[in-house]
C-alpha positions in Angstrom: -20.3 17.7 -2.2 -20.3 14.0 -2.1 -19.4 11.6 1.0 -15.3 10.7 0.7 -14.0 7.3 1.7 -10.5 6.8 2.8 -8.6 4.0 0.7 -4.9 2.9 0.7 -2.5 0.7 -1.6 -0.7 -1.9 -0.2 1.2 -5.3 -1.0 -0.2 -7.8 1.5 2.5 -10.7 2.4 -0.2 -12.4 4.0 -3.4 -14.0 2.0 -6.5 -11.8 2.3 -9.8 -12.9 1.6 -12.2 -10.5 -0.7 -14.2 -8.3 1.5 -11.9 -9.5 4.7 -12.5 -6.9 7.5 -9.5 -6.2 9.9 -8.6 -3.9 12.3 -5.2 -5.3 12.5 -3.0 -5.0 10.0 -1.2 -7.8 8.2 2.5 -7.9 7.4 2.3 -5.9 4.5 4.0 -2.9 2.6 2.5 0.3 2.0 2.5 2.0 -1.6 0.9 4.7 -1.1 -0.7 6.1 1.7 -4.5 7.2 2.6 -6.2 8.7 -0.5 -9.7 10.1 -1.1 -12.2 8.9 -3.2 -15.6 10.6 -4.0 -18.4 8.1 -4.2 -19.0 7.4 -7.9 -15.5 7.6 -8.6 -14.6 3.9 -7.6 -14.6 2.8 -11.3 -12.6 5.0 -12.3 -10.1 4.0 -9.7 -10.4 0.5 -10.9 -9.4 1.1 -14.4 -6.7 3.0 -13.1 -5.6 0.4 -11.0 -5.9 -2.4 -13.5 -3.6 -0.4 -15.8 -1.2 0.4 -13.4 -0.7 -3.4 -12.3 -0.3 -4.2 -15.8 2.4 -1.9 -16.2 4.5 -3.9 -13.6 5.8 -7.3 -13.0 6.3 -8.8 -9.5 8.9 -7.5 -7.5 11.3 -9.4 -5.2 12.6 -7.3 -2.6 15.0 -7.8 0.0 14.7 -7.0 3.6 16.9 -5.0 5.8 17.7 -3.8 9.2 15.0 -3.5 11.9 14.2 0.8 12.5 11.8 2.1 14.6 8.7 4.4 13.1 6.3 6.5 14.0 6.1 9.9 16.0 7.4 8.1 18.7 9.7 6.1 17.0 8.2 3.0 19.0 6.9 1.4 16.2 9.5 -1.5 15.0 9.7 -2.2 11.4 12.0 -4.1 8.8 13.2 -1.7 5.8 12.7 -2.5 2.6 16.0 -2.3 0.7 15.0 0.2 -2.0 15.2 -0.9 -5.7 14.4 0.4 -8.9 11.4 -1.6 -9.3 9.8 -1.0 -5.9 10.3 3.0 -6.6 8.9 2.8 -10.0 5.7 0.8 -9.0 5.3 3.6 -5.9 6.3 6.4 -8.2 3.3 5.0 -10.9 0.5 4.8 -8.4 1.1 8.0 -6.3 1.3 9.9 -9.5 -1.5 8.4 -11.4 -3.5 8.9 -8.5 -2.6 12.1 -7.9 -3.0 13.0 -11.8 -6.8 12.1 -11.6 -8.3 13.4 -9.1 -7.4 11.1 -6.2 -5.5 13.1 -3.7 -3.0 11.2 -1.4 -2.9 12.3 2.3 0.4 12.5 4.0 2.4 13.1 0.3 5.7 13.8 3.0 5.7 10.1 2.8 6.0 10.0 -1.4 8.3 10.5 -3.9 11.6 11.0 -2.8 10.8 10.4 0.7 9.3 7.0 0.2 10.6 4.4 2.6 9.0 1.1 2.1 9.0 -1.0 5.3 7.5 -3.7 7.0 5.5 -3.5 10.4 6.0 -6.2 12.8 3.3 -8.0 14.3 4.0 -10.4 17.4 6.2 -12.9 16.3 5.2 -11.9 12.8 8.6 -10.5 11.1 11.3 -10.5 8.8 15.3 -11.0 9.0 17.9 -8.9 7.5 18.7 -10.5 4.2 15.5 -12.2 3.7 13.7 -11.6 0.3 10.0 -11.2 -0.4 7.6 -11.5 -3.4 5.2 -8.7 -4.1 3.0 -9.5 -6.9 -0.1 -8.0 -6.2 -1.3 -4.4 -5.2 -4.3 -4.8 -2.9 -6.5 -2.0 -2.5 -7.9 -1.3 0.9 -10.7 0.6 2.5 -10.9 2.0 6.1 -14.2 3.3 7.8 -14.3 4.3 11.4 -16.6 2.2 13.8 -18.8 5.1 15.3 -19.5 3.5 18.7 -16.0 2.8 19.6 -13.8 5.1 17.4 -11.9 1.8 15.8 -10.8 2.1 12.2 -11.8 -0.9 10.4 -10.3 -2.1 7.1 -11.5 -4.2 4.4 -10.1 -5.6 1.2 -11.8 -4.2 -1.6 -9.8 -5.9 -4.5 -6.4 -7.3 -5.2 -4.5 -6.1 -8.7 -2.1 -9.0 -10.0 1.4 -7.4 -11.4 1.3 -9.1 -14.7 3.3 -6.6 -17.1 6.9 -5.4 -17.7 8.0 -2.0 -16.1 8.2 0.6 -18.7 10.7 3.0 -18.7 9.7 6.5 -17.1 
């Protein structure tokens, strides 16, 4: 069996440079949580993400109230108010990955249970009623630094949302 790599799809709300590695997340909204990519399937994933991004136009999302997430309900986030466009984007990415052999972990946060949000970072946060433009999907890869156990994330590629939302 080949090695598996962990990836996820987000919309970064702060600029990331191609190949940039980071430990602490920039402001972002997760579109789908971690999923596996077997070695040798990176080109397949790239093709799928190009197709998906070509089917969706940028989303203007409205920010809602502050809530507490995480197992201990100790992570402050801003809820992203539900919209048809953001839900369609999430479902398209989730269903396309699952249907093409890229199993998504934590599916309990997908589909009907998808709750888009933006985690706060120190002084960086949004206010209820603010709007953000989500214009690119970002493919992020995670690896663990064995010596210290830190999870390092890296921007693999961004996919501009350039199409029109098609009816499901």
